[in-house]
C-alpha positions, 0 to 999 in steps of 0.5 A: 434249833440252836442245838442243831446249829451249834453242832455245825459250829467248829470249836476253836479247839478243833480248828487248832487240832485240824491246823496242827494235823496239817502241819504234822502231815506236811512234816511227815511228808518232808521227812519221808522225802528226806529219808528216800533221798538219804537212802538213794545217796547210801545206796549209790555210795554202796554201789560205787564202793562195790564197784571200786573193789572189783577193780573195774567199772563193769559189774562182775557178772557182765 
C-alpha cells in the first residue's frame, strides 16, 4: 500500500520542473508576442517607405 501511495506523491524535483516549465512557457508566449509586434512594425515601416518612394499616398496599381 505504501508503494502505491508513494507513486502518487510528487517529488520536490518534479514540482520544480513543473514550475520552471510554466515559467518558460509564459516567457515563450511573451517573446512570440513581442516578435509579432516587431514584425508588424517592420512591415509598416517597409510599407511606409515604399509608399514614400512612389511619390503619392496611393498604391501604384490603384
